[in-house]
PQR file with spaces between the fields and no chain letter, atoms N, CA, C, O and H, PARSE charges and radii, in Angstrom:
ATOM       1  N    MET     1      14.081   42.325   26.207 -0.4000 1.5000
ATOM       2  CA   MET     1      13.336   41.133   26.550 -0.0000 2.0000
ATOM       3  C    MET     1      12.084   41.063   25.683  0.5500 1.7000
ATOM       4  O    MET     1      11.428   42.068   25.412 -0.5500 1.4000
ATOM       5  N    ALA     2      11.777   39.832   25.257 -0.4000 1.5000
ATOM       6  CA   ALA     2      10.616   39.659   24.334 -0.0000 2.0000
ATOM       7  C    ALA     2       9.295   39.674   25.107  0.5500 1.7000
ATOM       8  O    ALA     2       9.178   39.101   26.190 -0.5500 1.4000
ATOM       9  H    ALA     2      12.310   39.015   25.478  0.4000 1.0000
ATOM      10  N    THR     3       8.341   40.325   24.536 -0.4000 1.5000
ATOM      11  CA   THR     3       7.003   40.414   25.151 -0.0000 2.0000
ATOM      12  C    THR     3       6.201   39.142   24.812  0.5500 1.7000
ATOM      13  O    THR     3       6.605   38.332   23.978 -0.5500 1.4000
ATOM      14  H    THR     3       8.436   40.791   23.656  0.4000 1.0000
ATOM      15  N    GLU     4       5.098   39.005   25.465 -0.4000 1.5000
ATOM      16  CA   GLU     4       4.290   37.820   25.254 -0.0000 2.0000
ATOM      17  C    GLU     4       3.707   37.823   23.775  0.5500 1.7000
ATOM      18  O    GLU     4       3.523   36.767   23.170 -0.5500 1.4000
ATOM      19  H    GLU     4       4.770   39.663   26.143  0.4000 1.0000
ATOM      20  N    ALA     5       3.447   38.971   23.269 -0.4000 1.5000
ATOM      21  CA   ALA     5       2.977   39.086   21.884 -0.0000 2.0000
ATOM      22  C    ALA     5       4.063   38.664   20.918  0.5500 1.7000
ATOM      23  O    ALA     5       3.754   38.021   19.915 -0.5500 1.4000
ATOM      24  H    ALA     5       3.596   39.830   23.760  0.4000 1.0000
ATOM      25  N    ASP     6       5.307   38.989   21.168 -0.4000 1.5000
ATOM      26  CA   ASP     6       6.408   38.602   20.321 -0.0000 2.0000
ATOM      27  C    ASP     6       6.596   37.091   20.348  0.5500 1.7000
ATOM      28  O    ASP     6       6.832   36.454   19.322 -0.5500 1.4000
ATOM      29  H    ASP     6       5.558   39.511   21.983  0.4000 1.0000
ATOM      30  N    ILE     7       6.484   36.536   21.556 -0.4000 1.5000
ATOM      31  CA   ILE     7       6.625   35.092   21.687 -0.0000 2.0000
ATOM      32  C    ILE     7       5.481   34.376   20.941  0.5500 1.7000
ATOM      33  O    ILE     7       5.725   33.409   20.220 -0.5500 1.4000
ATOM      34  H    ILE     7       6.292   37.054   22.390  0.4000 1.0000
ATOM      35  N    ASN     8       4.248   34.846   21.113 -0.4000 1.5000
ATOM      36  CA   ASN     8       3.137   34.272   20.416 -0.0000 2.0000
ATOM      37  C    ASN     8       3.312   34.361   18.885  0.5500 1.7000
ATOM      38  O    ASN     8       2.999   33.413   18.165 -0.5500 1.4000
ATOM      39  H    ASN     8       4.050   35.632   21.698  0.4000 1.0000
ATOM      40  N    THR     9       3.800   35.476   18.414 -0.4000 1.5000
ATOM      41  CA   THR     9       4.055   35.681   16.982 -0.0000 2.0000
ATOM      42  C    THR     9       5.108   34.636   16.530  0.5500 1.7000
ATOM      43  O    THR     9       4.914   33.983   15.505 -0.5500 1.4000
ATOM      44  H    THR     9       4.054   36.246   18.999  0.4000 1.0000
ATOM      45  N    ARG    10       6.181   34.477   17.259 -0.4000 1.5000
ATOM      46  CA   ARG    10       7.226   33.502   16.921 -0.0000 2.0000
ATOM      47  C    ARG    10       6.688   32.090   16.900  0.5500 1.7000
ATOM      48  O    ARG    10       7.003   31.314   15.998 -0.5500 1.4000
ATOM      49  H    ARG    10       6.338   35.008   18.093  0.4000 1.0000
ATOM      50  N    VAL    11       5.877   31.752   17.889 -0.4000 1.5000
ATOM      51  CA   VAL    11       5.311   30.406   17.919 -0.0000 2.0000
ATOM      52  C    VAL    11       4.403   30.135   16.746  0.5500 1.7000
ATOM      53  O    VAL    11       4.449   29.051   16.163 -0.5500 1.4000
ATOM      54  H    VAL    11       5.621   32.383   18.622  0.4000 1.0000
ATOM      55  N    ILE    12       3.592   31.083   16.396 -0.4000 1.5000
ATOM      56  CA   ILE    12       2.684   30.937   15.241 -0.0000 2.0000
ATOM      57  C    ILE    12       3.537   30.781   13.989  0.5500 1.7000
ATOM      58  O    ILE    12       3.254   29.922   13.154 -0.5500 1.4000
ATOM      59  H    ILE    12       3.555   31.963   16.869  0.4000 1.0000
ATOM      60  N    ARG    13       4.575   31.597   13.848 -0.4000 1.5000
ATOM      61  CA   ARG    13       5.448   31.503   12.691 -0.0000 2.0000
ATOM      62  C    ARG    13       6.133   30.141   12.611  0.5500 1.7000
ATOM      63  O    ARG    13       6.232   29.551   11.535 -0.5500 1.4000
ATOM      64  H    ARG    13       4.805   32.295   14.527  0.4000 1.0000
ATOM      65  N    LEU    14       6.583   29.667   13.702 -0.4000 1.5000
ATOM      66  CA   LEU    14       7.194   28.326   13.721 -0.0000 2.0000
ATOM      67  C    LEU    14       6.182   27.203   13.399  0.5500 1.7000
ATOM      68  O    LEU    14       6.506   26.272   12.661 -0.5500 1.4000
ATOM      69  H    LEU    14       6.503   30.146   14.576  0.4000 1.0000
ATOM      70  N    GLU    15       5.009   27.291   13.932 -0.4000 1.5000
ATOM      71  CA   GLU    15       4.010   26.269   13.651 -0.0000 2.0000
ATOM      72  C    GLU    15       3.642   26.250   12.167  0.5500 1.7000
ATOM      73  O    GLU    15       3.466   25.172   11.600 -0.5500 1.4000
ATOM      74  H    GLU    15       4.746   28.047   14.531  0.4000 1.0000
ATOM      75  N    THR    16       3.524   27.397   11.535 -0.4000 1.5000
ATOM      76  CA   THR    16       3.150   27.435   10.160 -0.0000 2.0000
ATOM      77  C    THR    16       4.334   27.087    9.230  0.5500 1.7000
ATOM      78  O    THR    16       4.131   26.603    8.117 -0.5500 1.4000
ATOM      79  H    THR    16       3.668   28.273   11.995  0.4000 1.0000
ATOM      80  N    SER    17       5.547   27.336    9.692 -0.4000 1.5000
ATOM      81  CA   SER    17       6.671   26.994    8.796 -0.0000 2.0000
ATOM      82  C    SER    17       7.013   25.514    8.869  0.5500 1.7000
ATOM      83  O    SER    17       7.736   25.025    8.000 -0.5500 1.4000
ATOM      84  H    SER    17       5.712   27.730   10.596  0.4000 1.0000
ATOM      85  N    TYR    18       6.547   24.807    9.826 -0.4000 1.5000
ATOM      86  CA   TYR    18       6.848   23.357    9.959 -0.0000 2.0000
ATOM      87  C    TYR    18       5.614   22.487    9.775  0.5500 1.7000
ATOM      88  O    TYR    18       5.513   21.422   10.385 -0.5500 1.4000
ATOM      89  H    TYR    18       5.961   25.204   10.532  0.4000 1.0000
ATOM      90  N    GLU    19       4.659   22.932    8.929 -0.4000 1.5000
ATOM      91  CA   GLU    19       3.432   22.175    8.695 -0.0000 2.0000
ATOM      92  C    GLU    19       3.762   20.863    7.916  0.5500 1.7000
ATOM      93  O    GLU    19       3.045   19.870    8.036 -0.5500 1.4000
ATOM      94  H    GLU    19       4.741   23.797    8.433  0.4000 1.0000
ATOM      95  N    HIS    20       4.831   20.884    7.141 -0.4000 1.5000
ATOM      96  CA   HIS    20       5.182   19.716    6.340 -0.0000 2.0000
ATOM      97  C    HIS    20       5.871   18.608    7.089  0.5500 1.7000
ATOM      98  O    HIS    20       6.058   17.516    6.553 -0.5500 1.4000
ATOM      99  H    HIS    20       5.413   21.691    7.043  0.4000 1.0000
ATOM     100  N    VAL    21       6.258   18.876    8.338 -0.4000 1.5000
ATOM     101  CA   VAL    21       6.906   17.869    9.152 -0.0000 2.0000
ATOM     102  C    VAL    21       5.908   16.906    9.740  0.5500 1.7000
ATOM     103  O    VAL    21       4.895   17.320   10.304 -0.5500 1.4000
ATOM     104  H    VAL    21       6.106   19.764    8.773  0.4000 1.0000
ATOM     105  N    ALA    22       6.190   15.605    9.612 -0.4000 1.5000
ATOM     106  CA   ALA    22       5.308   14.573   10.122 -0.0000 2.0000
ATOM     107  C    ALA    22       5.324   14.447   11.600  0.5500 1.7000
ATOM     108  O    ALA    22       6.390   14.527   12.209 -0.5500 1.4000
ATOM     109  H    ALA    22       7.013   15.269    9.154  0.4000 1.0000
ATOM     110  N    THR    23       4.186   14.255   12.211 -0.4000 1.5000
ATOM     111  CA   THR    23       4.067   14.025   13.627 -0.0000 2.0000
ATOM     112  C    THR    23       3.995   12.541   13.915  0.5500 1.7000
ATOM     113  O    THR    23       3.896   11.741   12.985 -0.5500 1.4000
ATOM     114  H    THR    23       3.320   14.190   11.716  0.4000 1.0000
ATOM     115  N    LYS    24       4.041   12.158   15.150 -0.4000 1.5000
ATOM     116  CA   LYS    24       3.907   10.749   15.468 -0.0000 2.0000
ATOM     117  C    LYS    24       2.566   10.194   15.050  0.5500 1.7000
ATOM     118  O    LYS    24       2.467    9.030   14.662 -0.5500 1.4000
ATOM     119  H    LYS    24       4.122   12.808   15.906  0.4000 1.0000
ATOM     120  N    LYS    25       1.546   11.003   15.124 -0.4000 1.5000
ATOM     121  CA   LYS    25       0.190   10.600   14.675 -0.0000 2.0000
ATOM     122  C    LYS    25       0.174   10.328   13.176  0.5500 1.7000
ATOM     123  O    LYS    25      -0.397    9.342   12.709 -0.5500 1.4000
ATOM     124  H    LYS    25       1.626   11.948   15.439  0.4000 1.0000
ATOM     125  N    ASP    26       0.827   11.242   12.425 -0.4000 1.5000
ATOM     126  CA   ASP    26       0.908   11.077   10.982 -0.0000 2.0000
ATOM     127  C    ASP    26       1.644    9.787   10.631  0.5500 1.7000
ATOM     128  O    ASP    26       1.210    9.068    9.731 -0.5500 1.4000
ATOM     129  H    ASP    26       1.291   12.043   12.805  0.4000 1.0000
ATOM     130  N    ILE    27       2.706    9.484   11.291 -0.4000 1.5000
ATOM     131  CA   ILE    27       3.468    8.245   11.047 -0.0000 2.0000
ATOM     132  C    ILE    27       2.667    7.014   11.385  0.5500 1.7000
ATOM     133  O    ILE    27       2.697    6.021   10.658 -0.5500 1.4000
ATOM     134  H    ILE    27       3.058   10.067   12.022  0.4000 1.0000
ATOM     135  N    ALA    28       1.934    7.082   12.515 -0.4000 1.5000
ATOM     136  CA   ALA    28       1.103    5.944   12.931 -0.0000 2.0000
ATOM     137  C    ALA    28      -0.020    5.714   11.880  0.5500 1.7000
ATOM     138  O    ALA    28      -0.312    4.567   11.541 -0.5500 1.4000
ATOM     139  H    ALA    28       1.910    7.889   13.105  0.4000 1.0000
ATOM     140  N    ASN    29      -0.624    6.760   11.386 -0.4000 1.5000
ATOM     141  CA   ASN    29      -1.678    6.643   10.357 -0.0000 2.0000
ATOM     142  C    ASN    29      -1.058    6.075    9.061  0.5500 1.7000
ATOM     143  O    ASN    29      -1.698    5.278    8.375 -0.5500 1.4000
ATOM     144  H    ASN    29      -0.387    7.692   11.662  0.4000 1.0000
ATOM     145  N    MET    30       0.162    6.475    8.729 -0.4000 1.5000
ATOM     146  CA   MET    30       0.809    6.002    7.512 -0.0000 2.0000
ATOM     147  C    MET    30       1.104    4.537    7.642  0.5500 1.7000
ATOM     148  O    MET    30       0.937    3.799    6.671 -0.5500 1.4000
ATOM     149  H    MET    30       0.681    7.122    9.286  0.4000 1.0000
ATOM     150  N    ARG    31       1.544    4.070    8.817 -0.4000 1.5000
ATOM     151  CA   ARG    31       1.841    2.671    9.029 -0.0000 2.0000
ATOM     152  C    ARG    31       0.550    1.832    8.916  0.5500 1.7000
ATOM     153  O    ARG    31       0.563    0.731    8.365 -0.5500 1.4000
ATOM     154  H    ARG    31       1.679    4.670    9.605  0.4000 1.0000
ATOM     155  N    ALA    32      -0.544    2.365    9.440 -0.4000 1.5000
ATOM     156  CA   ALA    32      -1.811    1.651    9.336 -0.0000 2.0000
ATOM     157  C    ALA    32      -2.262    1.568    7.927  0.5500 1.7000
ATOM     158  O    ALA    32      -2.759    0.523    7.507 -0.5500 1.4000
ATOM     159  H    ALA    32      -0.555    3.259    9.887  0.4000 1.0000
ATOM     160  N    ASP    33      -2.116    2.619    7.169 -0.4000 1.5000
ATOM     161  CA   ASP    33      -2.459    2.586    5.740 -0.0000 2.0000
ATOM     162  C    ASP    33      -1.562    1.570    4.982  0.5500 1.7000
ATOM     163  O    ASP    33      -2.040    0.825    4.127 -0.5500 1.4000
ATOM     164  H    ASP    33      -1.712    3.468    7.510  0.4000 1.0000
ATOM     165  N    MET    34      -0.309    1.562    5.303 -0.4000 1.5000
ATOM     166  CA   MET    34       0.620    0.632    4.632 -0.0000 2.0000
ATOM     167  C    MET    34       0.282   -0.821    4.967  0.5500 1.7000
ATOM     168  O    MET    34       0.436   -1.689    4.108 -0.5500 1.4000
ATOM     169  H    MET    34       0.079    2.168    5.997  0.4000 1.0000
ATOM     170  N    ALA    35      -0.168   -1.109    6.172 -0.4000 1.5000
ATOM     171  CA   ALA    35      -0.539   -2.439    6.569 -0.0000 2.0000
ATOM     172  C    ALA    35      -1.797   -2.867    5.775  0.5500 1.7000
ATOM     173  O    ALA    35      -1.914   -4.005    5.321 -0.5500 1.4000
ATOM     174  H    ALA    35      -0.293   -0.403    6.870  0.4000 1.0000
ATOM     175  N    HIS    36      -2.725   -1.908    5.631 -0.4000 1.5000
ATOM     176  CA   HIS    36      -3.933   -2.202    4.861 -0.0000 2.0000
ATOM     177  C    HIS    36      -3.576   -2.483    3.388  0.5500 1.7000
ATOM     178  O    HIS    36      -4.096   -3.417    2.778 -0.5500 1.4000
ATOM     179  H    HIS    36      -2.631   -0.983    6.000  0.4000 1.0000
ATOM     180  N    MET    37      -2.678   -1.653    2.837 -0.4000 1.5000
ATOM     181  CA   MET    37      -2.268   -1.864    1.431 -0.0000 2.0000
ATOM     182  C    MET    37      -1.557   -3.189    1.250  0.5500 1.7000
ATOM     183  O    MET    37      -1.713   -3.859    0.229 -0.5500 1.4000
ATOM     184  H    MET    37      -2.256   -0.894    3.333  0.4000 1.0000
ATOM     185  N    LYS    38      -0.771   -3.563    2.259 -0.4000 1.5000
ATOM     186  CA   LYS    38      -0.015   -4.842    2.184 -0.0000 2.0000
ATOM     187  C    LYS    38      -1.021   -5.992    2.157  0.5500 1.7000
ATOM     188  O    LYS    38      -0.862   -6.934    1.380 -0.5500 1.4000
ATOM     189  H    LYS    38      -0.644   -3.019    3.089  0.4000 1.0000
ATOM     190  N    ALA    39      -2.048   -5.924    2.994 -0.4000 1.5000
ATOM     191  CA   ALA    39      -3.031   -6.984    3.011 -0.0000 2.0000
ATOM     192  C    ALA    39      -3.778   -7.062    1.678  0.5500 1.7000
ATOM     193  O    ALA    39      -4.062   -8.160    1.201 -0.5500 1.4000
ATOM     194  H    ALA    39      -2.177   -5.159    3.625  0.4000 1.0000
ATOM     195  N    ASP    40      -4.100   -5.919    1.070 -0.4000 1.5000
ATOM     196  CA   ASP    40      -4.768   -5.859   -0.223 -0.0000 2.0000
ATOM     197  C    ASP    40      -3.846   -6.476   -1.319  0.5500 1.7000
ATOM     198  O    ASP    40      -4.284   -7.234   -2.184 -0.5500 1.4000
ATOM     199  H    ASP    40      -3.869   -5.027    1.458  0.4000 1.0000
ATOM     200  N    LEU    41      -2.580   -6.110   -1.227 -0.4000 1.5000
ATOM     201  CA   LEU    41      -1.638   -6.609   -2.208 -0.0000 2.0000
ATOM     202  C    LEU    41      -1.478   -8.125   -2.166  0.5500 1.7000
ATOM     203  O    LEU    41      -1.433   -8.777   -3.209 -0.5500 1.4000
ATOM     204  H    LEU    41      -2.224   -5.494   -0.524  0.4000 1.0000
ATOM     205  N    ILE    42      -1.394   -8.669   -0.995 -0.4000 1.5000
ATOM     206  CA   ILE    42      -1.292  -10.093   -0.809 -0.0000 2.0000
ATOM     207  C    ILE    42      -2.571  -10.796   -1.315  0.5500 1.7000
ATOM     208  O    ILE    42      -2.501  -11.834   -1.973 -0.5500 1.4000
ATOM     209  H    ILE    42      -1.430   -8.139   -0.147  0.4000 1.0000
ATOM     210  N    ARG    43      -3.717  -10.219   -0.999 -0.4000 1.5000
ATOM     211  CA   ARG    43      -4.959  -10.773   -1.510 -0.0000 2.0000
ATOM     212  C    ARG    43      -5.048  -10.838   -3.013  0.5500 1.7000
ATOM     213  O    ARG    43      -5.513  -11.823   -3.585 -0.5500 1.4000
ATOM     214  H    ARG    43      -3.774   -9.375   -0.464  0.4000 1.0000
ATOM     215  N    TRP    44      -4.576   -9.728   -3.671 -0.4000 1.5000
ATOM     216  CA   TRP    44      -4.581   -9.738   -5.125 -0.0000 2.0000
ATOM     217  C    TRP    44      -3.579  -10.684   -5.698  0.5500 1.7000
ATOM     218  O    TRP    44      -3.848  -11.309   -6.723 -0.5500 1.4000
ATOM     219  H    TRP    44      -4.198   -8.927   -3.206  0.4000 1.0000
ATOM     220  N    MET    45      -2.396  -10.822   -5.064 -0.4000 1.5000
ATOM     221  CA   MET    45      -1.352  -11.715   -5.564 -0.0000 2.0000
ATOM     222  C    MET    45      -1.826  -13.170   -5.491  0.5500 1.7000
ATOM     223  O    MET    45      -1.585  -13.949   -6.412 -0.5500 1.4000
ATOM     224  H    MET    45      -2.178  -10.314   -4.231  0.4000 1.0000
ATOM     225  N    VAL    46      -2.497  -13.531   -4.398 -0.4000 1.5000
ATOM     226  CA   VAL    46      -3.001  -14.890   -4.249 -0.0000 2.0000
ATOM     227  C    VAL    46      -4.072  -15.128   -5.326  0.5500 1.7000
ATOM     228  O    VAL    46      -4.096  -16.198   -5.934 -0.5500 1.4000
ATOM     229  H    VAL    46      -2.693  -12.898   -3.650  0.4000 1.0000
ATOM     230  N    GLY    47      -4.925  -14.183   -5.562 -0.4000 1.5000
ATOM     231  CA   GLY    47      -5.975  -14.362   -6.594 -0.0000 2.0000
ATOM     232  C    GLY    47      -5.391  -14.509   -7.980  0.5500 1.7000
ATOM     233  O    GLY    47      -5.846  -15.348   -8.757 -0.5500 1.4000
ATOM     234  H    GLY    47      -4.905  -13.314   -5.067  0.4000 1.0000
ATOM     235  N    VAL    48      -4.367  -13.691   -8.312 -0.4000 1.5000
ATOM     236  CA   VAL    48      -3.750  -13.768   -9.639 -0.0000 2.0000
ATOM     237  C    VAL    48      -3.039  -15.104   -9.836  0.5500 1.7000
ATOM     238  O    VAL    48      -3.136  -15.722  -10.897 -0.5500 1.4000
ATOM     239  H    VAL    48      -3.997  -13.010   -7.681  0.4000 1.0000
ATOM     240  N    VAL    49      -2.320  -15.541   -8.792 -0.4000 1.5000
ATOM     241  CA   VAL    49      -1.592  -16.806   -8.913 -0.0000 2.0000
ATOM     242  C    VAL    49      -2.586  -17.968   -9.101  0.5500 1.7000
ATOM     243  O    VAL    49      -2.376  -18.822   -9.961 -0.5500 1.4000
ATOM     244  H    VAL    49      -2.241  -15.039   -7.931  0.4000 1.0000
ATOM     245  N    ILE    50      -3.638  -18.003   -8.322 -0.4000 1.5000
ATOM     246  CA   ILE    50      -4.646  -19.068   -8.448 -0.0000 2.0000
ATOM     247  C    ILE    50      -5.279  -19.027   -9.801  0.5500 1.7000
ATOM     248  O    ILE    50      -5.481  -20.072  -10.419 -0.5500 1.4000
ATOM     249  H    ILE    50      -3.809  -17.309   -7.623  0.4000 1.0000
ATOM     250  N    SER    51      -5.606  -17.826  -10.294 -0.4000 1.5000
ATOM     251  CA   SER    51      -6.167  -17.705  -11.628 -0.0000 2.0000
ATOM     252  C    SER    51      -5.213  -18.189  -12.737  0.5500 1.7000
ATOM     253  O    SER    51      -5.620  -18.881  -13.671 -0.5500 1.4000
ATOM     254  H    SER    51      -5.441  -16.977   -9.792  0.4000 1.0000
ATOM     255  N    GLY    52      -3.990  -17.820  -12.609 -0.4000 1.5000
ATOM     256  CA   GLY    52      -2.955  -18.237  -13.597 -0.0000 2.0000
ATOM     257  C    GLY    52      -2.732  -19.753  -13.575  0.5500 1.7000
ATOM     258  O    GLY    52      -2.569  -20.369  -14.628 -0.5500 1.4000
ATOM     259  H    GLY    52      -3.660  -17.258  -11.850  0.4000 1.0000
ATOM     260  N    LEU    53      -2.726  -20.345  -12.403 -0.4000 1.5000
ATOM     261  CA   LEU    53      -2.556  -21.794  -12.330 -0.0000 2.0000
ATOM     262  C    LEU    53      -3.786  -22.511  -12.873  0.5500 1.7000
ATOM     263  O    LEU    53      -3.670  -23.550  -13.522 -0.5500 1.4000
ATOM     264  H    LEU    53      -2.859  -19.845  -11.548  0.4000 1.0000
ATOM     265  N    THR    54      -4.929  -21.971  -12.614 -0.4000 1.5000
ATOM     266  CA   THR    54      -6.176  -22.562  -13.118 -0.0000 2.0000
ATOM     267  C    THR    54      -6.188  -22.533  -14.682  0.5500 1.7000
ATOM     268  O    THR    54      -6.574  -23.493  -15.350 -0.5500 1.4000
ATOM     269  H    THR    54      -5.023  -21.127  -12.087  0.4000 1.0000
ATOM     270  N    ALA    55      -5.748  -21.387  -15.201 -0.4000 1.5000
ATOM     271  CA   ALA    55      -5.722  -21.250  -16.671 -0.0000 2.0000
ATOM     272  C    ALA    55      -4.725  -22.188  -17.274  0.5500 1.7000
ATOM     273  O    ALA    55      -4.992  -22.802  -18.308 -0.5500 1.4000
ATOM     274  H    ALA    55      -5.435  -20.608  -14.659  0.4000 1.0000
ATOM     275  N    ALA    56      -3.548  -22.317  -16.634 -0.4000 1.5000
ATOM     276  CA   ALA    56      -2.508  -23.225  -17.186 -0.0000 2.0000
ATOM     277  C    ALA    56      -2.959  -24.687  -17.121  0.5500 1.7000
ATOM     278  O    ALA    56      -2.729  -25.438  -18.070 -0.5500 1.4000
ATOM     279  H    ALA    56      -3.331  -21.819  -15.794  0.4000 1.0000
ATOM     280  N    VAL    57      -3.581  -25.097  -16.048 -0.4000 1.5000
ATOM     281  CA   VAL    57      -4.059  -26.465  -15.932 -0.0000 2.0000
ATOM     282  C    VAL    57      -5.180  -26.673  -16.916  0.5500 1.7000
ATOM     283  O    VAL    57      -5.240  -27.741  -17.525 -0.5500 1.4000
ATOM     284  H    VAL    57      -3.767  -24.488  -15.278  0.4000 1.0000
ATOM     285  N    GLY    58      -6.058  -25.741  -17.108 -0.4000 1.5000
ATOM     286  CA   GLY    58      -7.134  -25.859  -18.044 -0.0000 2.0000
ATOM     287  C    GLY    58      -6.656  -26.001  -19.497  0.5500 1.7000
ATOM     288  O    GLY    58      -7.134  -26.841  -20.260 -0.5500 1.4000
ATOM     289  H    GLY    58      -6.010  -24.874  -16.613  0.4000 1.0000
ATOM     290  N    LEU    59      -5.697  -25.145  -19.836 -0.4000 1.5000
ATOM     291  CA   LEU    59      -5.139  -25.212  -21.176 -0.0000 2.0000
ATOM     292  C    LEU    59      -4.375  -26.505  -21.428  0.5500 1.7000
ATOM     293  O    LEU    59      -4.439  -27.043  -22.533 -0.5500 1.4000
ATOM     294  H    LEU    59      -5.309  -24.463  -19.217  0.4000 1.0000
ATOM     295  N    THR    60      -3.669  -27.007  -20.456 -0.4000 1.5000
ATOM     296  CA   THR    60      -2.944  -28.266  -20.560 -0.0000 2.0000
ATOM     297  C    THR    60      -3.967  -29.385  -20.750  0.5500 1.7000
ATOM     298  O    THR    60      -3.765  -30.237  -21.615 -0.5500 1.4000
ATOM     299  H    THR    60      -3.617  -26.570  -19.558  0.4000 1.0000
ATOM     300  N    ALA    61      -5.044  -29.420  -19.986 -0.4000 1.5000
ATOM     301  CA   ALA    61      -6.069  -30.457  -20.079 -0.0000 2.0000
ATOM     302  C    ALA    61      -6.701  -30.398  -21.462  0.5500 1.7000
ATOM     303  O    ALA    61      -6.918  -31.434  -22.090 -0.5500 1.4000
ATOM     304  H    ALA    61      -5.208  -28.728  -19.283  0.4000 1.0000
ATOM     305  N    LEU    62      -6.998  -29.188  -21.946 -0.4000 1.5000
ATOM     306  CA   LEU    62      -7.590  -29.022  -23.251 -0.0000 2.0000
ATOM     307  C    LEU    62      -6.662  -29.596  -24.373  0.5500 1.7000
ATOM     308  O    LEU    62      -7.101  -30.312  -25.273 -0.5500 1.4000
ATOM     309  H    LEU    62      -6.822  -28.346  -21.436  0.4000 1.0000
ATOM     310  N    ASN    63      -5.394  -29.244  -24.261 -0.4000 1.5000
ATOM     311  CA   ASN    63      -4.433  -29.718  -25.239 -0.0000 2.0000
ATOM     312  C    ASN    63      -4.313  -31.231  -25.240  0.5500 1.7000
ATOM     313  O    ASN    63      -4.197  -31.847  -26.299 -0.5500 1.4000
ATOM     314  H    ASN    63      -5.038  -28.662  -23.531  0.4000 1.0000
ATOM     315  N    LEU    64      -4.341  -31.831  -24.060 -0.4000 1.5000
ATOM     316  CA   LEU    64      -4.273  -33.265  -23.982 -0.0000 2.0000
ATOM     317  C    LEU    64      -5.529  -33.948  -24.541  0.5500 1.7000
ATOM     318  O    LEU    64      -5.437  -35.013  -25.152 -0.5500 1.4000
ATOM     319  H    LEU    64      -4.436  -31.330  -23.200  0.4000 1.0000
ATOM     320  N    ARG    65      -6.668  -33.352  -24.336 -0.4000 1.5000
ATOM     321  CA   ARG    65      -7.887  -33.863  -24.916 -0.0000 2.0000
ATOM     322  C    ARG    65      -7.962  -33.806  -26.386  0.5500 1.7000
ATOM     323  O    ARG    65      -8.356  -34.762  -27.053 -0.5500 1.4000
ATOM     324  H    ARG    65      -6.743  -32.487  -23.840  0.4000 1.0000
ATOM     325  N    VAL    66      -7.564  -32.622  -26.916 -0.4000 1.5000
ATOM     326  CA   VAL    66      -7.643  -32.382  -28.347 -0.0000 2.0000
ATOM     327  C    VAL    66      -6.543  -33.136  -29.092  0.5500 1.7000
ATOM     328  O    VAL    66      -6.815  -33.793  -30.096 -0.5500 1.4000
ATOM     329  H    VAL    66      -7.244  -31.845  -26.374  0.4000 1.0000
ATOM     330  N    LEU    67      -5.346  -33.049  -28.624 -0.4000 1.5000
ATOM     331  CA   LEU    67      -4.204  -33.663  -29.322 -0.0000 2.0000
ATOM     332  C    LEU    67      -3.928  -35.092  -28.892  0.5500 1.7000
ATOM     333  O    LEU    67      -3.277  -35.837  -29.624 -0.5500 1.4000
ATOM     334  H    LEU    67      -5.125  -32.515  -27.808  0.4000 1.0000
ATOM     335  N    GLY    68      -4.395  -35.479  -27.755 -0.4000 1.5000
ATOM     336  CA   GLY    68      -4.091  -36.779  -27.208 -0.0000 2.0000
ATOM     337  C    GLY    68      -2.713  -36.757  -26.584  0.5500 1.7000
ATOM     338  O    GLY    68      -1.886  -35.918  -26.943 -0.5500 1.4000
ATOM     339  H    GLY    68      -4.924  -34.873  -27.160  0.4000 1.0000
ATOM     340  N    PRO    69      -2.445  -37.673  -25.648 -0.5600 1.5000
ATOM     341  CA   PRO    69      -1.200  -37.632  -24.958  0.2800 2.0000
ATOM     342  C    PRO    69       0.027  -38.035  -25.777  0.5500 1.7000
ATOM     343  O    PRO    69       1.152  -37.709  -25.398 -0.5500 1.4000
ATOM     344  N    TRP    70      -0.183  -38.767  -26.939 -0.4000 1.5000
ATOM     345  CA   TRP    70       1.002  -39.171  -27.704 -0.0000 2.0000
ATOM     346  C    TRP    70       0.932  -38.811  -29.148  0.5500 1.7000
ATOM     347  O    TRP    70       1.374  -39.563  -30.017 -0.5500 1.4000
ATOM     348  H    TRP    70      -1.097  -39.031  -27.247  0.4000 1.0000
ATOM     349  N    SER    71       0.349  -37.603  -29.417 -0.4000 1.5000
ATOM     350  CA   SER    71       0.309  -37.107  -30.807 -0.0000 2.0000
ATOM     351  C    SER    71       1.592  -36.493  -31.233  0.5500 1.7000
ATOM     352  O    SER    71       1.709  -36.034  -32.369 -0.5500 1.4000
ATOM     353  H    SER    71      -0.010  -36.992  -28.712  0.4000 1.0000
């Protein structure tokens, strides 16, 4: 029969051998981080699209002014 010291040793060995396994708290933190990253990504995408459209409209307007609409 195993003594209390043997059981404690086995528990410690198990705890240290499974440190790489994610817990529910780790997964919840990861989901929160992913939600934050998703919001940042959407914010950047909207900014880039608006900037690109502004540049395209500006260049088109410049070309129409310089070349005229029927050149």
